[in-house]
C-alpha positions as CSV (number, residue, x, y, z in Angstrom):
1,X,8.9,-4.0,-34.9
2,X,11.4,-2.3,-37.1
3,X,14.1,-0.2,-35.3
4,X,14.5,3.5,-36.4
5,X,17.8,4.2,-38.2
6,X,19.1,7.4,-37.3
7,X,21.6,9.7,-39.0
8,X,25.1,8.8,-38.1
9,X,26.6,11.1,-35.6
10,X,30.1,11.8,-34.4
11,X,28.7,11.5,-30.8
12,X,27.0,8.0,-30.0
13,X,25.4,9.7,-27.0
14,X,23.4,11.8,-29.4
15,X,22.0,8.6,-31.1
16,X,21.5,7.0,-27.7
17,X,19.2,10.0,-26.8
18,X,17.1,9.9,-29.9
19,X,16.8,6.0,-29.6
20,X,15.7,6.8,-25.9
21,X,12.9,9.1,-26.8
22,X,11.7,6.6,-29.7
23,X,11.6,3.9,-26.9
24,X,9.7,5.9,-24.4
25,X,7.2,7.0,-27.2
26,X,6.5,3.6,-28.1
27,X,6.0,2.8,-24.2
28,X,3.6,5.5,-24.0
29,X,1.9,4.4,-27.1
30,X,1.5,0.9,-25.6
31,X,0.0,2.3,-22.2
32,X,-2.5,4.5,-24.1
33,X,-3.6,1.7,-26.6
34,X,-4.2,-0.4,-23.3
35,X,-6.2,2.5,-22.0
36,X,-8.5,2.8,-24.9
37,X,-9.0,-1.1,-24.7
38,X,-9.8,-1.2,-21.2
39,X,-12.2,1.9,-21.5
40,X,-14.0,0.5,-24.3
41,X,-14.3,-3.1,-22.6
42,X,-15.5,-1.3,-19.2
43,X,-18.3,0.7,-21.2
44,X,-19.6,-2.4,-23.3
45,X,-19.7,-4.4,-20.0
46,X,-20.6,-1.5,-17.6
47,X,-17.4,-2.6,-15.7
48,X,-16.9,0.0,-13.0
49,X,-14.0,-1.7,-11.7
50,X,-12.3,-1.7,-15.0
51,X,-13.4,1.8,-15.7
52,X,-11.6,3.2,-12.4
53,X,-8.3,1.2,-13.3
54,X,-8.4,2.8,-16.6
55,X,-9.0,6.3,-15.1
56,X,-5.9,5.8,-12.8
57,X,-3.8,4.9,-15.7
58,X,-4.1,8.7,-17.1
59,X,-1.9,9.9,-14.4
60,X,1.0,7.6,-15.8
61,X,0.3,8.9,-19.2
62,X,0.4,12.3,-18.3
63,X,3.8,12.0,-16.4
64,X,5.0,10.1,-19.5
65,X,4.1,13.0,-21.7
66,X,6.4,15.4,-19.4
67,X,9.3,13.0,-19.3
68,X,9.4,12.7,-23.3
69,X,8.7,16.6,-24.0
70,X,11.5,17.1,-21.5
71,X,13.8,14.6,-23.4
72,X,13.1,16.2,-26.6
73,X,13.6,19.7,-25.6
74,X,16.9,18.8,-24.1
75,X,17.9,17.3,-27.4
76,X,17.1,20.4,-29.2
77,X,19.0,22.6,-26.9
78,X,22.1,20.5,-26.6
79,X,22.4,18.9,-30.2
80,X,20.8,21.5,-32.7
81,X,19.4,18.6,-34.6
82,X,18.9,19.2,-38.4
83,X,17.1,17.2,-41.6
84,X,15.7,13.9,-40.4
85,X,16.8,14.1,-36.8
86,X,15.0,17.3,-36.5
87,X,11.9,15.8,-38.2
88,X,12.1,13.0,-35.8
89,X,12.2,15.2,-32.6
90,X,9.0,17.3,-34.1
91,X,7.2,14.1,-35.0
92,X,7.8,12.8,-31.7
93,X,6.4,16.0,-29.8
94,X,3.5,16.0,-32.0
95,X,2.7,12.2,-31.4
96,X,3.2,12.6,-27.8
97,X,0.6,15.3,-27.7
98,X,-2.0,13.2,-29.6
99,X,-1.2,10.0,-27.3
100,X,-2.0,12.2,-24.2
101,X,-5.4,13.4,-25.8
102,X,-6.2,9.9,-26.6
103,X,-5.8,9.1,-23.0
104,X,-8.0,11.7,-22.0
105,X,-10.7,10.7,-24.3
106,X,-10.4,7.1,-23.1
107,X,-10.7,8.6,-19.4
108,X,-14.0,10.1,-20.5
109,X,-15.2,6.9,-22.0
110,X,-14.6,5.1,-18.7
111,X,-16.4,8.0,-16.8
112,X,-19.3,7.2,-19.2
113,X,-19.3,3.6,-18.2
114,X,-19.5,4.5,-14.4
115,X,-22.2,7.0,-15.0
116,X,-24.3,4.3,-17.0
117,X,-23.7,2.0,-14.0
118,X,-24.6,4.6,-11.4
119,X,-27.9,5.1,-13.3
120,X,-28.7,1.4,-13.0
121,X,-28.7,0.9,-16.9
122,X,-27.1,-2.3,-18.3
123,X,-25.1,-2.9,-21.5
124,X,-28.2,-2.8,-23.8
125,X,-28.2,-0.2,-26.6
126,X,-24.6,-0.2,-27.6
127,X,-24.9,-1.4,-31.2
128,X,-23.8,2.2,-32.3
129,X,-20.6,1.9,-30.2
130,X,-19.3,-1.7,-31.3
131,X,-18.5,-1.3,-34.6
132,X,-17.0,2.4,-34.4
133,X,-14.9,1.2,-31.3
134,X,-13.5,-1.7,-33.1
135,X,-12.5,0.5,-35.9
136,X,-11.0,3.2,-33.7
137,X,-8.9,0.6,-31.8
138,X,-7.6,-0.6,-35.0
139,X,-6.7,3.0,-35.9
140,X,-4.7,3.4,-32.6
141,X,-2.8,0.4,-33.1
142,X,-2.2,1.1,-36.8
143,X,-0.9,4.5,-35.9
144,X,1.5,3.3,-33.6
145,X,2.7,0.5,-35.7
146,X,3.3,3.0,-38.6
147,X,5.5,4.8,-36.5
148,X,7.5,2.0,-35.1
149,X,7.9,0.7,-38.7
150,X,8.2,4.2,-40.4
151,X,5.3,2.8,-42.8
152,X,3.6,5.5,-44.5
153,X,1.5,3.1,-46.5
154,X,0.1,1.9,-43.1
155,X,-0.1,5.7,-42.0
156,X,-2.4,6.4,-44.9
157,X,-4.6,3.5,-44.1
158,X,-5.2,5.1,-40.8
159,X,-6.3,8.4,-42.5
160,X,-8.5,6.3,-44.7
161,X,-10.2,4.6,-41.6
162,X,-10.4,7.9,-39.9
163,X,-12.8,9.0,-42.9
164,X,-14.9,6.0,-42.4
165,X,-15.2,6.5,-38.8
166,X,-16.3,10.2,-39.3
167,X,-19.2,9.0,-41.6
168,X,-20.2,6.1,-39.0
169,X,-20.2,8.6,-36.2
170,X,-22.6,10.8,-38.1
171,X,-24.9,8.2,-38.8
172,X,-24.8,6.7,-35.2
173,X,-25.6,10.3,-33.7
174,X,-28.7,10.5,-36.0
175,X,-30.0,6.9,-34.9
176,X,-29.7,7.9,-31.4
177,X,-31.5,11.4,-31.9
178,X,-34.2,9.7,-33.6
179,X,-34.4,6.9,-30.6
180,X,-34.7,9.7,-28.1
181,X,-37.4,11.5,-30.0
182,X,-39.6,8.1,-30.3
183,X,-38.9,7.4,-26.6
184,X,-38.1,10.1,-24.0
185,X,-37.1,7.4,-21.7
186,X,-34.0,6.4,-23.5
187,X,-32.7,10.3,-23.4
188,X,-30.3,9.8,-20.5
189,X,-28.8,6.5,-21.5
190,X,-28.5,7.7,-25.1
191,X,-26.8,10.9,-24.2
192,X,-23.9,8.6,-22.4
193,X,-23.7,6.6,-25.6
194,X,-23.6,9.9,-27.6
195,X,-20.7,11.3,-25.3
196,X,-18.7,8.1,-25.6
197,X,-19.2,8.1,-29.3
198,X,-17.9,11.7,-29.4
199,X,-14.7,10.3,-27.5
200,X,-14.0,7.5,-29.9
201,X,-14.5,9.8,-32.9
202,X,-11.9,12.1,-31.5
203,X,-9.7,9.3,-30.6
204,X,-9.9,8.6,-34.4
205,X,-8.8,12.2,-35.1
206,X,-5.6,11.8,-33.0
207,X,-4.7,8.6,-34.3
208,X,-5.0,10.0,-37.9
209,X,-2.7,13.0,-36.7
210,X,0.0,10.4,-35.6
211,X,-0.4,9.0,-39.0
212,X,0.2,12.2,-40.4
213,X,3.4,12.7,-38.2
214,X,4.7,9.5,-39.7
215,X,4.3,10.9,-43.2
216,X,6.0,14.0,-42.5
217,X,9.0,12.1,-40.6
218,X,9.6,9.6,-43.3
219,X,8.5,12.0,-46.5
220,X,9.3,15.4,-45.1
221,X,5.7,16.5,-46.3
222,X,3.4,18.1,-43.9
223,X,0.0,16.9,-44.9
224,X,-1.9,18.2,-41.8
225,X,-5.4,19.9,-42.8
226,X,-5.1,18.6,-46.1
227,X,-7.7,16.3,-47.9
228,X,-7.0,12.6,-48.2
229,X,-7.1,12.9,-52.2
230,X,-4.5,15.6,-51.9
231,X,-2.1,13.7,-49.6
232,X,-2.2,10.7,-51.7
233,X,-1.4,12.9,-54.7
234,X,1.6,14.4,-52.9
235,X,2.8,10.9,-51.9
236,X,2.6,9.5,-55.3
237,X,5.0,12.3,-56.9
């Protein structure tokens, strides 16, 4: 993992505070990535024990969010950072928010696994989930890796993946709606899958947001709410 290089400061403590915020962000990211992996596995295997473990992890993620927010607030108040240091703090606070929300969506997926198990359904009918789930897990990993390495090319690839996930999500929802219309007995199970798909799609959105934060941190360009083609045009200037 590449080490983030900060501006040279007269205060070594300032540099240490920035490094600590970066370290804690990566730790939170690792925990959230584990939640996504566990939640998806619990859903595929209808593993209620793993689902419950995933839900419990959300409390730790929330605590880490508060801790990092406090660290960043203190840095802003005490150090009055400017230029790249300020972009770093802003990018960390944005990424922390997205990581917390990814944790929330992973919790929702774990709860769907429990509901499916309680209904007596097995892991059948998850073909719509597998491909999207794998892509979303790759997006989360890529987004965190791009932040650790300050790699805008990797961040941009996460944005491309999000566009592909959105298209697959739309197709999967249409397929499930068709199944429900053809066989009403599948409605309950299909709805569980649809809610899980929705959470996966939202996780992809938050991974994209982290990628956008990396671009802002490295390039100083705010690319939020912009189309992919426009972002690529800005980065090539």
